[in-house]
N, C-alpha and C positions, 0 to 999 in steps of 0.2 A: 504494499501500500506506500503510495506517496505520503510525503513530510505533508502537514497539514499546516501551513504555512498562511493566516489571513492575508498576507501580502505577499507574493513571488520576489519584488525586489527590492534589496536590501534600503535603497534611500526612501522608498516608499513605506516600507516597515518602519522605520524610525519618525517618519512625517506622522503617521497612523498611530504609533505607539499611546499617546493620550488617548485616544478615541478606544481602543483595543480596554484599556484599562477604566474609562470610563462606562465602558458598554457590561464590564464583567458582573456588577451587580445585578443587572437586569436580566443578562443570559442566567445568573445564578439563580433569581427568581422565579423565570421559566422553567428551570428544571426541576426545581424542587417542586413547582406546581405538577409539570407532568408527573414525576413521583408520586405525589398525594402527599407529599410532607409540607408543613406550614413554611411560609416563608420566613426566614431566618439569617437577613444579612449577615449579622455578626457572628455566627456560628460558622468557624474555619471549613471550608470542604475541601477534603481530601480523596483525592484519585487514584487508583491502582492501575496506570495505563495499559502495563505489560499485562496483566491478567497475572495467574500464579500456577507455578510449575515447580516440582522439588529443586530444579535447577537455578531457578530463580529467586530462591530463599525461604521456599514453601515452611520448613521447620520453622525457622525463626520466626513468620508470621504465625504460624501456632501459638510459638510461646509469647507473641507481642501480644496478641487478642485480649487476655486480661486486661492489661495496660490500655488499651485501646478503648476499653469499655467503661474507665475511669477519665477518658479524657472529653473535655468541649467540644468535639468535632462531627462532623457525619461526613462517610466514606462512600464512594461509589468504586465499583470494580467494573471495569472493563470484561463483557464476557466472551472471555477466550482463555486459553490453558488447560490443566488436565481434570476431568472429570471429578476425580475427587475434592478439589479444592472449590470445583463449582457445586458442590453437596455442599460443602462448609459454608460459603457465601450463602449459599438460599436458606441456609437455617439462621445464620446470621441476621438476616434482612426477612426471616419471619419473626424473629424471637424479638427484634430490635426494629419495628417496620420503619421508623421516624429517622433511623442513625445509618445504617446500610442498605445501598441497593445494589443489583446487577443491572448493568445497561447493555442494552445489545450490541455487540460485534460490527456495526454496520457504520458507514460515513458519516450519516447524518447524526448519530449518537454520538460517537467518537468525537466530531466537533464542537456538540453540544456540552458535551463532558469537558474540553478542555478550554471552554468559551466560559463555562461556567466556573472551574475548579480553582483554589487558591493555592493547593499544595498538591505535592505528586510525590507517592511513595516507591523508592526503587532499594530493594533488599541484595542487589547485585550491581556490578558496575555497569549504569547505563553508558559511554563511552561510545559515541557513534550509532547510536541505535536510533532508529526514527521518533521514539515516545519522547525522547528527552530532547531531541528537537523541536517536535510539536508542543512539550510543554515550553520551553523558552519563548517558543514564537507567540504563545497564546497567554503568556504573563503568568505560567503556573511555576510557584516555586519549588525546585526538587528537595527530597529529603532522601540525600542517597550516600553511598559510601564515596571515601576520597576518590576522587580522578582528576584525569589530567585536563578534562572540560572546564568541569565545574570551581568556582570561588569559594571557599569557608564563606560566608558572612562575618565580617567583624566588626560588632556595634560602635567600637570607637572610633574606627573611621568610616563608618557607614560604607562599606564594601563589601559586595558578595553576590554570587549567584546562586547560592542554596545552603543548607543547613547539613553539612557532611560528618560522618560519623567515621572513627580510622580504627576499626575492630570489627569482630563477626561475630558477636554477642547479643541480646536479645537489649541488654543494658547501652550498649553503643547507640543502636537504634531508637530507643527511646527516649533517651537522654538528647539526641538530637531532634526528636518530633516534638519533644516540651520544649525547647529550645525555638524553634519555629512558632509554636502556638502562642507561647509568650510574644515573640515579635510581633506578632500577628495583631495582638492587641494597640498597637500602637500603627495606626493608618497611615501615617508619614514615613516612618522606617518601612511599612511594606511596603508602599508603593515607590521607593526607592530601589528597593529589593527587585520587583519587579520590571522598572525601568531599567534597570543591567540585567534583566534576564533577557528583556526584547531588545538591546541594543547588541547583544552578543547571539542572538539567533540569526 
């Protein structure tokens, strides 16, 4: 599937970065409505754009779920990956219907997910994947392992394109996710990161 860039030309993308960010709240509300969720603009929307398999970090994800349930977020999962994780996500969506949802793996829903999401979770190195490119191009801030494509956000310098973890345990992932959620509470800081993501796209 081709990379989902709202604008194919880099210069046009930079010019329209503000528009992408301004319409994100509207796109978020539209997706929440489609999923039957209440409109909650201030609750972070986390996406899992690569689906899930054992190779993509499924074991860590299973360990992470109890932690996810304690955090103030909503999560959408793109419907691709192994059947076992599809069963897991279906159960989560049934048990927590306003917090977890699976979206169909088609171009329209995929674009709706990127347009609406605030952040994306990667449990393995996303370098050079279409998913990370799509996230950056839509102002979706990655939470991911350290890699050569992303810069860990430094709040002192107000610089970075993601919240990165250096380690392969559930606690490394959880810590990076909590940092992202804490930063999301400050709209100016969050928009600064989104703009840097868009500039890198």
